All heavy atoms as TSV, in Angstrom:
chain	resi	resn	atom	element	x	y	z
A	1	MET	N	N	-84.525	22.310	31.136
A	1	MET	CA	C	-83.374	22.214	30.188
A	1	MET	C	C	-83.318	20.870	29.484
A	1	MET	O	O	-83.514	19.841	30.188
A	1	MET	CB	C	-82.017	22.535	30.996
A	1	MET	CG	C	-81.311	23.587	30.465
A	1	MET	SD	S	-79.717	23.778	31.418
A	1	MET	CE	C	-80.208	25.263	32.388
A	2	ASP	N	N	-82.992	20.872	28.308
A	2	ASP	CA	C	-82.746	19.633	27.623
A	2	ASP	C	C	-81.309	19.129	27.717
A	2	ASP	O	O	-80.485	19.888	28.352
A	2	ASP	CB	C	-83.326	19.591	26.159
A	2	ASP	CG	C	-82.469	20.542	25.254
A	2	ASP	OD1	O	-81.366	20.937	25.647
A	2	ASP	OD2	O	-82.886	20.808	24.111
A	3	LEU	N	N	-80.921	18.018	27.085
A	3	LEU	CA	C	-79.604	17.476	27.182
A	3	LEU	C	C	-78.546	18.467	26.569
A	3	LEU	O	O	-77.373	18.432	27.021
A	3	LEU	CB	C	-79.525	16.128	26.576
A	3	LEU	CG	C	-80.259	15.062	27.269
A	3	LEU	CD1	C	-80.276	13.768	26.441
A	3	LEU	CD2	C	-79.862	14.874	28.684
A	4	SER	N	N	-79.022	19.364	25.676
A	4	SER	CA	C	-77.980	20.219	25.028
A	4	SER	C	C	-77.752	21.461	25.887
A	4	SER	O	O	-76.902	22.289	25.589
A	4	SER	CB	C	-78.512	20.661	23.667
A	4	SER	OG	O	-79.648	21.515	23.825
A	5	GLY	N	N	-78.495	21.630	26.916
A	5	GLY	CA	C	-78.342	22.791	27.882
A	5	GLY	C	C	-79.288	23.947	27.543
A	5	GLY	O	O	-79.364	24.917	28.181
A	6	LYS	N	N	-80.089	23.774	26.518
A	6	LYS	CA	C	-81.200	24.701	26.207
A	6	LYS	C	C	-82.303	24.577	27.017
A	6	LYS	O	O	-82.749	23.447	27.354
A	6	LYS	CB	C	-81.579	24.568	24.671
A	6	LYS	CG	C	-80.618	24.887	23.620
A	6	LYS	CD	C	-81.165	24.944	22.216
A	6	LYS	CE	C	-82.381	24.060	21.950
A	6	LYS	NZ	N	-82.816	24.031	20.599
A	7	SER	N	N	-83.044	25.704	27.332
A	7	SER	CA	C	-84.264	25.647	27.942
A	7	SER	C	C	-85.400	25.250	27.005
A	7	SER	O	O	-85.312	25.779	25.816
A	7	SER	CB	C	-84.577	26.996	28.685
A	7	SER	OG	O	-83.692	27.213	29.731
A	8	MET	N	N	-86.313	24.568	27.418
A	8	MET	CA	C	-87.459	24.201	26.531
A	8	MET	C	C	-88.557	25.245	26.720
A	8	MET	O	O	-88.684	25.705	27.827
A	8	MET	CB	C	-88.100	22.863	26.911
A	8	MET	CG	C	-87.301	21.629	26.354
A	8	MET	SD	S	-88.271	20.172	26.619
A	8	MET	CE	C	-87.854	19.645	28.254
A	9	THR	N	N	-89.358	25.472	25.607
A	9	THR	CA	C	-90.497	26.246	25.818
A	9	THR	C	C	-91.599	25.462	26.409
A	9	THR	O	O	-91.445	24.291	26.363
A	9	THR	CB	C	-90.990	26.799	24.372
A	9	THR	OG1	O	-91.420	25.693	23.631
A	9	THR	CG2	C	-89.945	27.619	23.617
A	10	ASP	N	N	-92.603	26.147	26.850
A	10	ASP	CA	C	-93.786	25.405	27.357
A	10	ASP	C	C	-94.345	24.450	26.372
A	10	ASP	O	O	-94.803	23.373	26.687
A	10	ASP	CB	C	-94.881	26.408	27.928
A	10	ASP	CG	C	-94.429	27.147	29.219
A	10	ASP	OD1	O	-93.433	26.629	29.855
A	10	ASP	OD2	O	-95.033	28.115	29.484
A	11	GLU	N	N	-94.472	24.984	25.143
A	11	GLU	CA	C	-95.011	24.177	24.079
A	11	GLU	C	C	-94.155	22.868	23.771
A	11	GLU	O	O	-94.799	21.941	23.604
A	11	GLU	CB	C	-95.145	24.972	22.766
A	11	GLU	CG	C	-96.091	26.133	22.827
A	11	GLU	CD	C	-95.532	27.404	23.502
A	11	GLU	OE1	O	-94.346	27.500	23.684
A	11	GLU	OE2	O	-96.360	28.197	23.872
A	12	GLU	N	N	-92.898	23.036	23.762
A	12	GLU	CA	C	-92.024	21.902	23.633
A	12	GLU	C	C	-92.248	20.812	24.804
A	12	GLU	O	O	-92.345	19.701	24.479
A	12	GLU	CB	C	-90.628	22.218	23.452
A	12	GLU	CG	C	-90.264	22.943	22.261
A	12	GLU	CD	C	-88.883	23.576	22.270
A	12	GLU	OE1	O	-88.400	24.145	23.382
A	12	GLU	OE2	O	-88.090	23.544	21.226
A	13	TYR	N	N	-92.194	21.392	25.941
A	13	TYR	CA	C	-92.383	20.507	27.157
A	13	TYR	C	C	-93.727	19.790	27.093
A	13	TYR	O	O	-93.805	18.619	27.275
A	13	TYR	CB	C	-92.338	21.389	28.473
A	13	TYR	CG	C	-92.567	20.613	29.644
A	13	TYR	CD1	C	-91.599	19.831	30.228
A	13	TYR	CD2	C	-93.880	20.658	30.205
A	13	TYR	CE1	C	-91.970	19.110	31.367
A	13	TYR	CE2	C	-94.208	19.896	31.355
A	13	TYR	CZ	C	-93.204	19.182	32.004
A	13	TYR	OH	O	-93.517	18.366	33.076
A	14	ASN	N	N	-94.777	20.482	26.809
A	14	ASN	CA	C	-96.131	19.909	26.705
A	14	ASN	C	C	-96.218	18.872	25.582
A	14	ASN	O	O	-96.870	17.858	25.826
A	14	ASN	CB	C	-97.211	21.050	26.558
A	14	ASN	CG	C	-97.401	21.764	27.827
A	14	ASN	OD1	O	-97.154	21.297	28.976
A	14	ASN	ND2	N	-97.740	23.047	27.648
A	15	ARG	N	N	-95.641	19.185	24.455
A	15	ARG	CA	C	-95.626	18.166	23.349
A	15	ARG	C	C	-94.953	16.862	23.739
A	15	ARG	O	O	-95.420	15.832	23.537
A	15	ARG	CB	C	-94.908	18.811	22.145
A	15	ARG	CG	C	-94.806	17.889	20.927
A	15	ARG	CD	C	-94.023	18.491	19.763
A	15	ARG	NE	N	-92.795	18.905	20.123
A	15	ARG	CZ	C	-91.701	18.194	20.313
A	15	ARG	NH1	N	-91.775	16.965	20.153
A	15	ARG	NH2	N	-90.498	18.707	20.593
A	16	ILE	N	N	-93.805	17.007	24.427
A	16	ILE	CA	C	-93.017	15.886	24.875
A	16	ILE	C	C	-93.874	15.078	25.941
A	16	ILE	O	O	-93.907	13.767	25.859
A	16	ILE	CB	C	-91.654	16.189	25.439
A	16	ILE	CG1	C	-90.807	16.685	24.344
A	16	ILE	CG2	C	-91.067	15.122	26.246
A	16	ILE	CD1	C	-89.492	17.415	24.758
A	17	ARG	N	N	-94.497	15.857	26.800
A	17	ARG	CA	C	-95.319	15.097	27.816
A	17	ARG	C	C	-96.469	14.379	27.223
A	17	ARG	O	O	-96.830	13.260	27.633
A	17	ARG	CB	C	-95.786	16.050	28.864
A	17	ARG	CG	C	-94.706	16.705	29.780
A	17	ARG	CD	C	-93.946	15.541	30.525
A	17	ARG	NE	N	-94.864	15.141	31.596
A	17	ARG	CZ	C	-94.535	14.149	32.398
A	17	ARG	NH1	N	-93.380	13.636	32.340
A	17	ARG	NH2	N	-95.296	13.739	33.291
A	18	ARG	N	N	-97.105	14.893	26.221
A	18	ARG	CA	C	-98.254	14.317	25.471
A	18	ARG	C	C	-97.772	13.014	24.791
A	18	ARG	O	O	-98.434	12.099	24.781
A	18	ARG	CB	C	-98.839	15.241	24.545
A	18	ARG	CG	C	-99.797	16.268	25.113
A	18	ARG	CD	C	-100.670	16.978	24.152
A	18	ARG	NE	N	-99.896	17.659	23.094
A	18	ARG	CZ	C	-99.365	18.931	23.136
A	18	ARG	NH1	N	-99.486	19.651	24.255
A	18	ARG	NH2	N	-98.661	19.379	22.111
A	19	GLN	N	N	-96.591	13.058	24.198
A	19	GLN	CA	C	-95.950	11.976	23.490
A	19	GLN	C	C	-95.650	10.810	24.526
A	19	GLN	O	O	-95.964	9.638	24.269
A	19	GLN	CB	C	-94.651	12.359	22.804
A	19	GLN	CG	C	-94.941	13.141	21.605
A	19	GLN	CD	C	-93.685	13.711	20.951
A	19	GLN	OE1	O	-92.600	13.778	21.600
A	19	GLN	NE2	N	-93.710	14.026	19.694
A	20	GLN	N	N	-95.143	11.259	25.689
A	20	GLN	CA	C	-94.824	10.206	26.739
A	20	GLN	C	C	-96.154	9.614	27.256
A	20	GLN	O	O	-96.170	8.421	27.440
A	20	GLN	CB	C	-94.084	10.863	27.899
A	20	GLN	CG	C	-92.659	11.279	27.533
A	20	GLN	CD	C	-91.977	12.107	28.592
A	20	GLN	OE1	O	-92.577	12.708	29.417
A	20	GLN	NE2	N	-90.658	12.011	28.585
A	21	GLU	N	N	-97.119	10.426	27.463
A	21	GLU	CA	C	-98.402	9.906	27.937
A	21	GLU	C	C	-98.987	8.984	26.881
A	21	GLU	O	O	-99.470	7.774	27.281
A	21	GLU	CB	C	-99.312	10.983	28.195
A	21	GLU	CG	C	-100.700	10.528	28.728
A	21	GLU	CD	C	-101.666	11.628	29.112
A	21	GLU	OE1	O	-101.425	12.841	28.815
A	21	GLU	OE2	O	-102.691	11.348	29.638
A	22	ALA	N	N	-98.956	9.287	25.651
A	22	ALA	CA	C	-99.484	8.336	24.556
A	22	ALA	C	C	-98.766	7.057	24.567
A	22	ALA	O	O	-99.377	6.000	24.432
A	22	ALA	CB	C	-99.564	9.031	23.201
A	23	TYR	N	N	-97.406	7.193	24.647
A	23	TYR	CA	C	-96.597	5.931	24.656
A	23	TYR	C	C	-96.912	5.033	25.907
A	23	TYR	O	O	-97.102	3.860	25.818
A	23	TYR	CB	C	-95.172	6.321	24.628
A	23	TYR	CG	C	-94.175	5.109	24.506
A	23	TYR	CD1	C	-94.317	4.166	23.502
A	23	TYR	CD2	C	-93.074	5.014	25.395
A	23	TYR	CE1	C	-93.369	3.063	23.416
A	23	TYR	CE2	C	-92.247	3.885	25.340
A	23	TYR	CZ	C	-92.389	2.987	24.417
A	23	TYR	OH	O	-91.516	1.881	24.376
A	24	ALA	N	N	-97.061	5.654	26.992
A	24	ALA	CA	C	-97.393	4.924	28.268
A	24	ALA	C	C	-98.719	4.265	28.091
A	24	ALA	O	O	-98.943	3.082	28.493
A	24	ALA	CB	C	-97.421	5.858	29.466
A	25	MET	N	N	-99.713	4.885	27.552
A	25	MET	CA	C	-101.082	4.221	27.337
A	25	MET	C	C	-100.945	3.119	26.404
A	25	MET	O	O	-101.589	2.042	26.600
A	25	MET	CB	C	-102.010	5.349	26.840
A	25	MET	CG	C	-102.323	6.444	27.792
A	25	MET	SD	S	-102.834	5.854	29.406
A	25	MET	CE	C	-104.389	5.032	29.005
A	26	ARG	N	N	-100.088	3.257	25.315
A	26	ARG	CA	C	-99.925	2.106	24.424
A	26	ARG	C	C	-99.351	0.851	25.129
A	26	ARG	O	O	-99.709	-0.278	24.941
A	26	ARG	CB	C	-99.089	2.506	23.085
A	26	ARG	CG	C	-99.842	3.362	22.203
A	26	ARG	CD	C	-99.111	3.496	20.806
A	26	ARG	NE	N	-97.726	3.895	21.055
A	26	ARG	CZ	C	-97.345	5.289	20.971
A	26	ARG	NH1	N	-98.243	6.169	20.965
A	26	ARG	NH2	N	-96.127	5.571	21.099
A	27	LEU	N	N	-98.412	1.207	25.955
A	27	LEU	CA	C	-97.746	0.084	26.715
A	27	LEU	C	C	-98.710	-0.506	27.682
A	27	LEU	O	O	-98.684	-1.783	27.821
A	27	LEU	CB	C	-96.462	0.596	27.417
A	27	LEU	CG	C	-95.280	1.022	26.539
A	27	LEU	CD1	C	-94.150	1.587	27.387
A	27	LEU	CD2	C	-94.857	-0.052	25.630
A	28	LEU	N	N	-99.467	0.215	28.340
A	28	LEU	CA	C	-100.450	-0.258	29.260
A	28	LEU	C	C	-101.525	-1.124	28.472
A	28	LEU	O	O	-101.871	-2.100	29.087
A	28	LEU	CB	C	-101.045	0.835	30.068
A	28	LEU	CG	C	-100.168	1.494	31.069
A	28	LEU	CD1	C	-100.773	2.697	31.725
A	28	LEU	CD2	C	-99.669	0.536	32.076
A	29	GLU	N	N	-101.905	-0.749	27.369
A	29	GLU	CA	C	-102.806	-1.548	26.515
A	29	GLU	C	C	-102.165	-2.884	26.232
A	29	GLU	O	O	-102.855	-3.888	26.241
A	29	GLU	CB	C	-103.193	-0.795	25.315
A	29	GLU	CG	C	-104.157	0.350	25.521
A	29	GLU	CD	C	-104.464	1.167	24.260
A	29	GLU	OE1	O	-104.216	0.674	23.125
A	29	GLU	OE2	O	-105.023	2.301	24.382
A	30	LYS	N	N	-100.866	-2.824	25.839
A	30	LYS	CA	C	-100.248	-4.057	25.520
A	30	LYS	C	C	-100.095	-5.054	26.759
A	30	LYS	O	O	-100.343	-6.213	26.615
A	30	LYS	CB	C	-98.703	-3.662	25.120
A	30	LYS	CG	C	-97.828	-4.837	24.684
A	30	LYS	CD	C	-96.470	-4.343	24.246
A	30	LYS	CE	C	-95.547	-5.514	23.800
A	30	LYS	NZ	N	-94.210	-5.042	23.443
A	31	VAL	N	N	-99.854	-4.400	27.924
A	31	VAL	CA	C	-99.919	-5.239	29.137
A	31	VAL	C	C	-101.325	-5.831	29.338
A	31	VAL	O	O	-101.384	-7.013	29.702
A	31	VAL	CB	C	-99.525	-4.391	30.377
A	31	VAL	CG1	C	-99.720	-5.165	31.680
A	31	VAL	CG2	C	-97.951	-4.036	30.296
A	32	GLY	N	N	-102.314	-5.082	29.124
A	32	GLY	CA	C	-103.732	-5.488	29.291
A	32	GLY	C	C	-104.045	-6.680	28.403
A	32	GLY	O	O	-104.717	-7.582	28.799
A	33	LYS	N	N	-103.573	-6.690	27.259
A	33	LYS	CA	C	-103.825	-7.596	26.186
A	33	LYS	C	C	-102.970	-8.915	26.253
A	33	LYS	O	O	-103.481	-10.083	26.108
A	33	LYS	CB	C	-103.700	-7.129	24.749
A	33	LYS	CG	C	-104.814	-6.106	24.350
A	33	LYS	CD	C	-104.606	-5.610	22.995
A	33	LYS	CE	C	-105.726	-4.643	22.655
A	33	LYS	NZ	N	-105.480	-3.974	21.321
A	34	HIS	N	N	-101.638	-8.673	26.597
A	34	HIS	CA	C	-100.664	-9.803	26.532
A	34	HIS	C	C	-99.900	-10.026	27.730
A	34	HIS	O	O	-99.059	-10.949	27.807
A	34	HIS	CB	C	-99.697	-9.453	25.438
A	34	HIS	CG	C	-100.282	-9.126	24.083
A	34	HIS	ND1	N	-100.915	-10.079	23.203
A	34	HIS	CD2	C	-100.481	-7.884	23.384
A	34	HIS	CE1	C	-101.369	-9.511	22.204
A	34	HIS	NE2	N	-101.152	-8.211	22.201
A	35	GLY	N	N	-100.121	-9.316	28.839
A	35	GLY	CA	C	-99.491	-9.449	30.104
A	35	GLY	C	C	-98.126	-8.706	30.195
A	35	GLY	O	O	-97.649	-8.336	29.113
A	36	LYS	N	N	-97.729	-8.456	31.393
A	36	LYS	CA	C	-96.474	-7.642	31.603
A	36	LYS	C	C	-95.250	-8.338	31.026
A	36	LYS	O	O	-94.286	-7.714	30.700
A	36	LYS	CB	C	-96.288	-7.275	33.024
A	36	LYS	CG	C	-96.004	-8.442	33.885
A	36	LYS	CD	C	-95.866	-7.945	35.415
A	36	LYS	CE	C	-95.655	-9.176	36.299
A	36	LYS	NZ	N	-95.489	-8.617	37.708
A	37	GLU	N	N	-95.363	-9.667	30.903
A	37	GLU	CA	C	-94.082	-10.406	30.230
A	37	GLU	C	C	-93.934	-9.935	28.760
A	37	GLU	O	O	-92.877	-10.225	28.248
A	37	GLU	CB	C	-94.277	-11.912	30.382
A	37	GLU	CG	C	-94.606	-12.339	31.673
A	37	GLU	CD	C	-96.028	-12.215	32.196
A	37	GLU	OE1	O	-97.015	-12.168	31.300
A	37	GLU	OE2	O	-96.261	-12.107	33.437
A	38	SER	N	N	-94.954	-9.311	28.116
A	38	SER	CA	C	-94.829	-8.946	26.782
A	38	SER	C	C	-93.934	-7.746	26.563
A	38	SER	O	O	-93.599	-7.412	25.432
A	38	SER	CB	C	-96.248	-8.798	26.198
A	38	SER	OG	O	-96.832	-7.657	26.751
A	39	LEU	N	N	-93.733	-7.035	27.626
A	39	LEU	CA	C	-92.841	-5.706	27.568
A	39	LEU	C	C	-91.364	-6.077	27.464
A	39	LEU	O	O	-90.886	-7.012	28.211
A	39	LEU	CB	C	-93.069	-4.906	28.742
A	39	LEU	CG	C	-94.474	-4.290	28.892
A	39	LEU	CD1	C	-94.601	-3.483	30.262
A	39	LEU	CD2	C	-94.884	-3.501	27.756
A	40	ASP	N	N	-90.595	-5.446	26.635
A	40	ASP	CA	C	-89.142	-5.623	26.636
A	40	ASP	C	C	-88.581	-4.686	27.836
A	40	ASP	O	O	-89.236	-3.971	28.490
A	40	ASP	CB	C	-88.576	-5.346	25.323
A	40	ASP	CG	C	-88.691	-3.880	24.893
A	40	ASP	OD1	O	-88.654	-2.906	25.689
A	40	ASP	OD2	O	-88.712	-3.637	23.529
A	41	THR	N	N	-87.311	-4.900	28.003
A	41	THR	CA	C	-86.490	-4.075	29.041
A	41	THR	C	C	-86.673	-2.675	28.956
A	41	THR	O	O	-86.978	-1.935	29.996
A	41	THR	CB	C	-85.111	-4.521	28.982
A	41	THR	OG1	O	-85.021	-5.850	29.073
A	41	THR	CG2	C	-84.275	-3.857	30.180
A	42	ASP	N	N	-86.643	-2.048	27.715
A	42	ASP	CA	C	-86.756	-0.585	27.568
A	42	ASP	C	C	-88.147	-0.137	27.955
A	42	ASP	O	O	-88.323	0.934	28.471
A	42	ASP	CB	C	-86.381	-0.163	26.188
A	42	ASP	CG	C	-84.975	-0.328	25.863
A	42	ASP	OD1	O	-84.083	-0.310	26.805
A	42	ASP	OD2	O	-84.577	-0.421	24.679
A	43	GLU	N	N	-89.155	-0.984	27.536
A	43	GLU	CA	C	-90.525	-0.623	27.806
A	43	GLU	C	C	-90.820	-0.543	29.284
A	43	GLU	O	O	-91.456	0.222	29.874
A	43	GLU	CB	C	-91.469	-1.537	27.072
A	43	GLU	CG	C	-91.448	-1.328	25.537
A	43	GLU	CD	C	-92.181	-2.373	24.718
A	43	GLU	OE1	O	-92.333	-3.576	25.219
A	43	GLU	OE2	O	-92.522	-2.095	23.742
A	44	LYS	N	N	-90.387	-1.638	29.997
A	44	LYS	CA	C	-90.494	-1.706	31.443
A	44	LYS	C	C	-89.817	-0.555	32.080
A	44	LYS	O	O	-90.382	0.099	32.983
A	44	LYS	CB	C	-89.942	-2.940	31.884
A	44	LYS	CG	C	-90.687	-4.329	31.609
A	44	LYS	CD	C	-89.992	-5.482	32.101
A	44	LYS	CE	C	-90.855	-6.688	31.597
A	44	LYS	NZ	N	-90.077	-7.948	31.912
A	45	ALA	N	N	-88.619	-0.240	31.673
A	45	ALA	CA	C	-87.806	1.029	32.228
A	45	ALA	C	C	-88.600	2.231	31.957
A	45	ALA	O	O	-88.756	3.083	32.907
A	45	ALA	CB	C	-86.461	0.963	31.644
A	46	PHE	N	N	-89.196	2.403	30.891
A	46	PHE	CA	C	-89.933	3.635	30.516
A	46	PHE	C	C	-91.089	3.785	31.508
A	46	PHE	O	O	-91.308	4.823	32.060
A	46	PHE	CB	C	-90.469	3.598	29.088
A	46	PHE	CG	C	-91.342	4.831	28.838
A	46	PHE	CD1	C	-90.757	6.061	28.441
A	46	PHE	CD2	C	-92.696	4.652	28.924
A	46	PHE	CE1	C	-91.628	7.156	28.273
A	46	PHE	CE2	C	-93.581	5.850	28.692
A	46	PHE	CZ	C	-93.087	7.007	28.419
A	47	LEU	N	N	-91.947	2.655	31.586
A	47	LEU	CA	C	-93.066	2.776	32.495
A	47	LEU	C	C	-92.630	3.046	33.955
A	47	LEU	O	O	-93.317	3.784	34.640
A	47	LEU	CB	C	-93.876	1.465	32.390
A	47	LEU	CG	C	-94.802	1.331	31.135
A	47	LEU	CD1	C	-95.501	0.023	31.241
A	47	LEU	CD2	C	-95.853	2.511	31.131
A	48	GLU	N	N	-91.606	2.495	34.424
A	48	GLU	CA	C	-91.132	2.655	35.762
A	48	GLU	C	C	-90.823	4.143	35.940
A	48	GLU	O	O	-91.236	4.819	36.936
A	48	GLU	CB	C	-89.899	1.766	36.045
A	48	GLU	CG	C	-89.394	1.943	37.474
A	48	GLU	CD	C	-90.287	1.461	38.471
A	48	GLU	OE1	O	-91.057	0.479	38.305
A	48	GLU	OE2	O	-90.309	2.079	39.653
A	49	GLU	N	N	-89.993	4.739	35.060
A	49	GLU	CA	C	-89.637	6.076	35.222
A	49	GLU	C	C	-90.894	7.025	35.041
A	49	GLU	O	O	-91.076	7.919	35.659
A	49	GLU	CB	C	-88.616	6.525	34.145
A	49	GLU	CG	C	-88.047	7.908	34.175
A	49	GLU	CD	C	-87.455	8.271	35.505
A	49	GLU	OE1	O	-86.874	7.345	36.141
A	49	GLU	OE2	O	-87.610	9.333	35.943
A	50	TYR	N	N	-91.681	6.715	34.094
A	50	TYR	CA	C	-92.953	7.511	33.846
A	50	TYR	C	C	-93.822	7.486	35.057
A	50	TYR	O	O	-94.255	8.554	35.499
A	50	TYR	CB	C	-93.644	6.910	32.621
A	50	TYR	CG	C	-94.943	7.759	32.192
A	50	TYR	CD1	C	-94.716	8.916	31.553
A	50	TYR	CD2	C	-96.237	7.354	32.635
A	50	TYR	CE1	C	-95.918	9.684	31.282
A	50	TYR	CE2	C	-97.299	8.055	32.316
A	50	TYR	CZ	C	-97.207	9.334	31.672
A	50	TYR	OH	O	-98.318	10.004	31.303
A	51	SER	N	N	-93.920	6.357	35.701
A	51	SER	CA	C	-94.755	6.341	36.968
A	51	SER	C	C	-94.147	7.108	38.040
A	51	SER	O	O	-94.866	7.836	38.813
A	51	SER	CB	C	-95.093	4.901	37.333
A	51	SER	OG	O	-93.874	4.250	37.833
A	52	ARG	N	N	-92.880	7.088	38.148
A	52	ARG	CA	C	-92.076	7.920	39.156
A	52	ARG	C	C	-92.293	9.459	38.933
A	52	ARG	O	O	-92.481	10.205	39.883
A	52	ARG	CB	C	-90.702	7.628	39.294
A	52	ARG	CG	C	-90.386	6.416	40.276
A	52	ARG	CD	C	-88.898	6.394	40.512
A	52	ARG	NE	N	-88.505	5.050	40.031
A	52	ARG	CZ	C	-87.613	4.773	39.259
A	52	ARG	NH1	N	-86.767	5.680	38.862
A	52	ARG	NH2	N	-87.394	3.528	38.876
A	53	SER	N	N	-92.227	9.764	37.636
A	53	SER	CA	C	-92.216	11.256	37.330
A	53	SER	C	C	-93.667	11.705	37.466
A	53	SER	O	O	-93.856	12.979	37.451
A	53	SER	CB	C	-91.701	11.459	35.868
A	53	SER	OG	O	-92.574	11.023	34.985
A	54	ASN	N	N	-94.649	10.908	37.509
A	54	ASN	CA	C	-96.035	11.437	37.597
A	54	ASN	C	C	-96.704	11.173	38.931
A	54	ASN	O	O	-97.846	11.311	39.128
A	54	ASN	CB	C	-96.894	10.698	36.489
A	54	ASN	CG	C	-96.520	11.330	35.159
A	54	ASN	OD1	O	-96.871	12.434	34.837
A	54	ASN	ND2	N	-95.898	10.540	34.324
A	55	TYR	N	N	-95.895	10.664	39.875
A	55	TYR	CA	C	-96.408	10.450	41.184
A	55	TYR	C	C	-96.663	11.771	41.993
A	55	TYR	O	O	-95.817	12.541	42.010
A	55	TYR	CB	C	-95.401	9.556	42.009
A	55	TYR	CG	C	-95.816	9.206	43.389
A	55	TYR	CD1	C	-96.814	8.317	43.620
A	55	TYR	CD2	C	-95.284	9.901	44.514
A	55	TYR	CE1	C	-97.272	8.022	44.952
A	55	TYR	CE2	C	-95.665	9.719	45.755
A	55	TYR	CZ	C	-96.716	8.745	45.954
A	55	TYR	OH	O	-97.126	8.379	47.291
A	56	ILE	N	N	-97.905	11.783	42.535
A	56	ILE	CA	C	-98.234	12.946	43.329
A	56	ILE	C	C	-98.442	12.449	44.727
A	56	ILE	O	O	-99.213	11.556	45.036
A	56	ILE	CB	C	-99.528	13.676	42.788
A	56	ILE	CG1	C	-99.258	14.188	41.377
A	56	ILE	CG2	C	-99.868	14.804	43.737
A	56	ILE	CD1	C	-100.401	14.690	40.745
A	57	ASP	N	N	-97.690	13.052	45.725
A	57	ASP	CA	C	-97.813	12.613	47.090
A	57	ASP	C	C	-98.829	13.325	47.856
A	57	ASP	O	O	-99.164	14.500	47.600
A	57	ASP	CB	C	-96.464	12.822	47.787
A	57	ASP	CG	C	-96.369	12.198	49.089
A	57	ASP	OD1	O	-97.320	11.397	49.435
A	57	ASP	OD2	O	-95.447	12.530	49.889
């Protein structure tokens, strides 16, 4: 379900996940080039949440 209460289709879910993955990769490239200090608060929060949501135990 999204924030409006609607269920997402598989296609919508997959599109969003691909966008999140691409954004995470751009941020990790930024860290690789400029260090983690180059990330702003929102970028750090995104990576933290992204890493938690993709953790497999």
